[in-house]
C-alpha positions in Angstrom: 25.6 38.0 -0.3 25.2 37.9 -4.2 22.5 36.2 -6.0 24.2 33.3 -7.2 25.8 32.6 -3.9 22.5 32.6 -2.8 21.1 30.0 -5.0 24.6 28.5 -3.7 23.2 28.2 0.1 19.9 27.3 -0.3 20.6 24.8 -2.8 22.8 22.9 0.2 20.5 23.9 3.0 17.5 21.8 0.2 19.1 18.6 2.1 18.8 19.7 5.5 15.1 21.0 5.2 13.9 18.6 3.3 15.3 15.9 6.4 13.8 18.2 9.2 10.4 19.5 7.7 10.1 15.7 5.4 12.0 13.1 7.3 13.9 12.3 3.8 18.0 11.7 4.4 20.5 12.4 1.7 20.1 9.2 -0.2 16.4 9.9 -1.1 16.8 12.3 -3.1 14.2 10.5 -6.0 11.8 11.1 -3.6 12.4 14.9 -2.8 12.4 15.2 -6.7 9.0 14.0 -6.7 8.0 15.8 -3.9 9.3 19.1 -5.4 7.4 18.2 -8.6 4.1 17.8 -6.9 4.4 20.2 -5.2 5.2 22.7 -8.9 2.2 20.5 -10.2 0.0 21.7 -7.3 0.9 24.8 -7.4 0.3 25.2 -11.2 -3.5 23.5 -10.9 -1.4 20.5 -12.7 -1.9 16.5 -12.0 0.9 14.1 -12.1 0.6 10.2 -12.8 3.0 7.7 -12.0 5.0 7.9 -15.1 5.9 11.5 -14.9 7.0 11.0 -11.4 9.5 8.7 -12.9 10.5 10.7 -15.1 10.9 13.5 -12.7 12.8 10.8 -10.3 15.2 9.7 -12.6 14.1 6.3 -11.8 12.9 3.5 -13.5 8.9 3.6 -14.0 8.5 0.5 -11.7 10.9 1.7 -8.6 9.0 5.1 -9.0 5.8 3.0 -8.4 7.5 1.2 -5.9 8.7 4.3 -3.6 5.3 6.4 -4.0 3.2 3.7 -2.7 5.8 3.6 0.0 5.1 8.0 0.2 1.0 7.4 0.3 1.8 4.3 2.8 3.4 7.3 5.1 0.8 9.3 4.5 3.5 11.6 2.4 0.9 11.2 -1.0 -2.1 11.1 -1.7 -3.8 8.6 -4.5 -6.9 9.2 -6.4 -8.0 7.4 -9.5 -8.1 10.0 -12.6 -12.2 11.0 -12.9 -11.5 10.8 -16.9 -10.1 7.6 -17.1 -10.0 5.4 -14.1 -7.4 2.7 -15.3 -4.8 5.4 -14.0 -4.2 7.0 -10.7 -3.7 10.6 -9.8 -0.9 11.2 -7.1 -0.6 14.5 -5.3 0.9 16.2 -1.6 -0.6 14.9 1.4 -2.3 17.9 3.4 0.7 17.2 5.7 3.4 17.2 3.0 2.4 20.4 1.4 1.9 22.5 4.5 5.7 21.1 5.6 6.9 22.1 1.6 5.4 25.5 2.2 7.8 26.0 5.2 10.5 25.0 3.1 9.9 27.2 0.4 9.4 30.2 3.3 13.0 29.3 4.6 14.4 28.5 1.3 13.1 32.2 0.1 14.6 33.9 3.4 18.3 32.3 2.0 17.3 34.1 -1.3 16.6 37.5 -0.2 19.1 38.0 2.3 
């Protein structure tokens, strides 16, 4: 299988993996994009706020905020006050979600290798 076919296969599998590992349904694409962005940010040592997640997901700031709060309440994400600006909150993956994302990335990496 050539590289482009492997990428296509990995893209097709991402929904299945997000459903199995994180409980996200296909209709929750914006949430999946937020989780991917938070995973990438963590790997790069960056921090994310609500406005950045809204931009990533394509949702309005208000809708992205509500969806993020739902994911915090479900234990998927953690929310902390920004130490540099207490008026602002930073969002990150919970340990459980990060672990599950590690497994998803490993499975997608295996698809790309084969």
